[in-house]
N, C-alpha and C positions, 0 to 999 in steps of 0.2 A: 474416476478417469477424467482426462482432460477433455473439455468440450471443444470439438473441432467443427461444429456445425455452423458457426457464425463467421462471416468473412472477416470481421475485424480481428478475431482471434488469430486467424491464419496470417493476415498481413502484418499484425503486430509481432507475431512469433518470427516470421521470416525476416522482418526488419531488424529486430534485436539480434537474431542469429548473425546477420551480416555485419553488424557494428560492434559485436560483443567485446572483442579485445580492445578496440580503440576506446570504447565507452569506459571500460574498466580502468584503462590507463589515464583517462581524462578526469574521471570522477572517483578517486579513492575516498574511502569513508572519512579520512582525515580532513577532507574539505567541508564537512558539515559545519554549518554556521553555529556559533556558540549557543544561540537560542534554540536551534534545532536539537543540539546535544542536551540542553537543560530539559526540554520537553521530553526527549527520549528517556532521560533519567527519571522524570516524574512518571512516565508511562511504566517504566520497568518496576518502579516501587509499587505501583498499584497492581501490577500483574505478577509480582514475585510470588511464587508458590510451587506446587508440585505439578500442576497441569501445564502442558507445553504451550508455548506462544508461537503463532504463525506470523512470519514476516512475508507478506504478500507482495510480489514484485521484488524479490530479494536481490536480483541482479548478480553482481560478482561476490556478494556475501558479506561485505564489510559491515553493514548495519546489523545483520544477524550475529556477527561476531561480537559487536559492541554490546548487544543485549546479553550474550553469553558472559561477557566480562562483567556485566552488571548483576550477575547472579540469576539470570532468567533462563529457564530451559527452552531455548528458542530453536526453531528450524525454519528453513527458507523454502518458499514455493515461487517458481518463476515460470512464465509461459515459454521462455526460450531455452531449449536444450543446451545451446552454446553458453549461455549465462550460467546455467546450472553446472556445466562442466568446469567453467572457470572458478565458480564458488567452491566446488569440491576440491579443486587443485590448490586453491589458496588457503582453505580452511578444512583440512582433512578430518579434523576431529568433530565436525558438525555435520548435520544432516540437511541435504538439499534435494529437492525433487521438482520435476516439471508438473505444472497444473495451472488451472485457471480459477480466479476468484469468483467467477460466475457459476462454478460447479466444483466446490471444494470436496476433495476425496478424504473427508474426515467424518467420524461419527457425530451424531447430534450431541450438543452440550459437552464437547470434549476439550475445547481450547480454553486456556487461562488468559488469553488475550489475542488480539489481532492488531498488527501494525501494517499500515499501507502508506508508505512514504512516496509520494509522487508516482503512484502506479494506477490509481483510479482515473488519472487524466487521459488514459487511453481507452477507457470504457465509454461508448456512446451513451447519450442521455437515456435512450430507450432501454438500455440494458443495466443501468446503474441500480435501479430498484431491485433487480434480480440479484446483483452482487451483495447489496446490503441485507437482503433477505437471507442469503447464505451466511453472512456474518452472524446474524441473529441466531440462525439454526445451529451454527458450529460453536458459539460461545457458551461457556458455563454461565448460569445466573450470577450476576454481579461482576463478571469479567469485563475488562475495558477494551476499547478499540481506539487507536489514534490514527487519524487520516491527515495527510499533508498534501496540499495541491497548490498550483499556481492560480492566482485569483483573477476572475473576470474583471475587466476594467469598467468603471462607471460609464454608462452610455454606449458600451461596445455592442454593436448590432449583430456581429457574427463572431461569437466567442469560440471559434474553431480554427485550427491550423492543420494543414496537411503538408508534411515534409516529403520531398521526393529525393533528397540527397542529404547525407550526413557523413562526416569523416571520409568523404570522397566515394562513399558507397551509394548505389541507387537503392532507394527504399520506398515504402509507402507507409508512413507513420502518421496517425491522426492524434491530435491533442485537443482536449476539450477543457476550456476554462470555465470556472463556476464561482458563484458567490457563496459566502458562508451561509447565508440564509437558505439557499437552495440545497446545500448539502445537509444542513441540520434538519431541514424539512423532510428530506428523503430518509434520513436515519430514523427520524421519529415515526414516519409512516411504516418503516420496517420493524418497529417495536423496540428500537434502541433509544436510550435516553441521553441526549447531549448534556455534558456537564461543564464544558469550558471551550471557549473559542479564542484563539490568539492569532494576531496578524502581525507580520513584520514586513517592512519595506524592502525593495530590492537591494542586494548587496553584490559588489563585485561585477561580474559579467551578467548578472540577472537583470531581466527587463520587467518582471512582474512581481508584485507583492506575493508573499506566501501566506496561506491560511492553514491553521492547524485546528482540527476539531477533535476533542476528546469526548467519547461517549461510553456507555456501558449497557450491557444487557441487564434489565432490572432483575433484582432478586424477588422471589415470591413474597408477598406481604403476609403478615400474621393471619392465621386462621381465625375466623370470628368465633367468639365464645359461644 
């Protein structure tokens, strides 16, 4: 079930419900940067198999659809019911549902991969370890996770932004900027093994560099003789 006990979940949900249609029109999946697409293909290759892959923060569903086109049995989870409704409307052949990455409604070791493109940015620092612990619990041994996020700038004292308006709608939406080292450290603490980190500089209307971290849940080692 979706975790509704935290204020940040409620405000994030309400904010994306308010801007869902404008967001979907402004950010079609076709606008993914070429490097983003390349990393998505690399993730898909490592996740391709029979176990489903969860796209966390799937929004209007375009990236989930791209994973499906790449041969990955993907489904989307989003906090916003309005986003889920738009995704179902745009991609009726795929599965989307509401949920939170801090409390995934999936069995232990059931996912063949987790994708979180620019969705962990709305999770406060105090709750990110909980989300990564859920990633570890839900992933099958050996399964990958790809996280993308806007990067904290060097020397930035307050890597946090609260928006009160977007697309002319009144909202309360928090953004948390982080370094690659911080995210890889938290993944490691959650029992996941980082395998690659990529950074690209801002493109187009972007104002921050993007960081991509690929990790996986370790496979059990060989039993001692």
